[in-house]
N, C-alpha and C positions, 0 to 999 in steps of 0.2 A: 627904705624896705624893698624894695623890688631886686636892687643890686646885692642885697644879703643872701645867705647862703641858709637853706633848711640842713641841721643836722641829722643825718638819719643813723643811731649810735646803736651799734650791735654789739653783744659780748657773750661769748660762750667758754663756761669752765668747763677743765676737766669733770668735775662733779653732775654739771648739764648734763654734759653726755651721756650720761645715764639714763636722764627722763626719755633720749632718743631724738626723732626728728621737728620736735615740736618746737626745741629752742634752736634748732641747726642755724648756723647764720646765714644760710640759704630761705628758710623759712623765715625770721627777720627780717632779712632783707626785703623779700618780698610784702611782708606786711607792712614795712613803712613806706616801702616805693606808692604801693596801691593806697596807703591814706594821703601820701603828700599828694599824688595825682589826684582825689579824688577830692580834697579838700582843696585846691589851689596853692600849695605850696612851693615858693619858686627855687629856685635853683638845688632840690636836692644834691647833696652830698654825701657819701657812706664814711663815717666813722668805725673800725671795726678792731676789736680785741679779742683773738680765740684762742682759746685753752688759758687764758686768765682769771682767777678770783675775783669776783666782787669784792670780795673784803678790804682788799687794795686800791689806792686811786694810782699807783706809779702805772699805769699802765699805757703802750705805745700811743695806741688809739685817743684816748681819753685824753691825753696831756695834748697832743694834735688838735683834736678838738676843742678845749679850754683854751688854746693859744687863738685860736678861732674866734672866740666868744671873746678873750679880754682884746684883741685887735679889734673888734667893735664890726667883725664881719660874719656873726650868728643873730637872723631873727627868729629861729625858732630851732629847739633842740626836741627831736620824738626820738622813745624807745617805743621797745615792745610792752615793757613792764616796768616798774619801778626798779625791779631785781636786775634787769638788764644794765641799768647805769652804775647798780653800787647796792651793797650788802653792809655798809657799814651805817649806821641810823646816825649818828651826828655828824658827819659831813653830809648825807641827803638831805640831812636836814637845812644844815649852809647852806649847799647848790640851791633849793628850793625856795628858801625864804630870804636868803640874801643876797647872792653870788648873779643867779642868773637875772633877778630884779635890779641891780646895780648895772647891769650890761643890757638892760631891757630887752632880754631874751624869753620868749613862751616856751613856756616846758609844757610837753604832752606824754603822758605812757598810755600808749591804747588802751591796752587791754583792762587797765586799773582804772580807765575813765577819771585820767586824771588831766588839766588841762588850764596853768595858772590864768588863761585868759577870761575865766569863769570864774573865779579867786579861789583862794581857800578849798583842798578838799579835806575835812577833819580825819576822813577814813586814811589816808596817806600816810600819817602819821604813822598809825595803827601796822600799816603796809609794812613801813619802812623797819618798825620794831621787828615786828615777826620774820623780815629777811634778816636782820642784822641776826635773831634768835637763829635762826633755821641753818645761815652759816656756820655760828658757833657750836649748834648741836652734831651739822655732818662732819665736824672738825675732829669734834671729842668721838663720835664713833667710829670713825677711821682710826686716830690713835687707839681705843680700844681693840679695834680688831687687830692692828699692826702687833699692839704688844700681846695680845692672847696667840698668835703665828708664830711670834718668836718665842715666848716660854713653852707652845707646845715642838719648838724645835721645828721649827716652818721655815722656809724664807720668806725675809719678811720684803725684798726686792723682787720687783716684776721682770726682772732681766737680770740674768747670771752674768757676773763679772768676765772680762774677757779671759779667755783661755776653757771655758767653762759653755754649756750649751743646756737647754731643758732635754730631757731624755723624752724621746718620740712616742715613750711607750707609757710615761707618766709622766704631766707633764709638772709636777711637783717637785720631782727630781731633778738635781742637775748634775752632768755625767761630766768627765773632760772631753775638751775638744782638740783632737789628736790634730788637728788643722793649728793650731791656735798655740800648743801645748810646746814645741820647741822653741816659740821665742817667749814664752812666760820662762822656759828653765834658763835659756840663755841671759834674761834679764837677772834671774835669779844670781847666777854664776856669773855674770858681770857684777852685781853688788857687791859679793863676798868677796871677790875679788881685790874689792876695793875701787 
């Protein structure tokens, strides 16, 4: 067990950034390293996914961590809370109930008081359901806002396409970017010319 690493997993999605510094990667790393040091976990190693939703497990940091788990190199996985590992209820259940135990990996979610060494945490199931619902609810709300903005005739993209820029006087208005306009005109001329 001493040679095995302690995987400190951090994740931040675009939606989490709205919550501010409390979920930042820097903050998560500090919490996890302190927890690992205070509790004597050996060989702490960070695995990080920055700007990726917890509704997918197709994340480079997560996949790298799971490769180490499958290779038998991980003794413990520690996250700030359950939602940092993921927000998809059924896969979270498989990780906690089958995959981690199959590889003899201890799982800890610090702020949710989950530690597989203490046995099952019945509340973790509900937390995973709420995390899954939160992701779906947030997605539904974002789609509704985008739809409403589109129906009101507002731009739904956050960045103007090439050839336009935000009006310095009105951020909701796009104006022609004169520097890029000649390139756009040239592209259209070439297209029309075949």
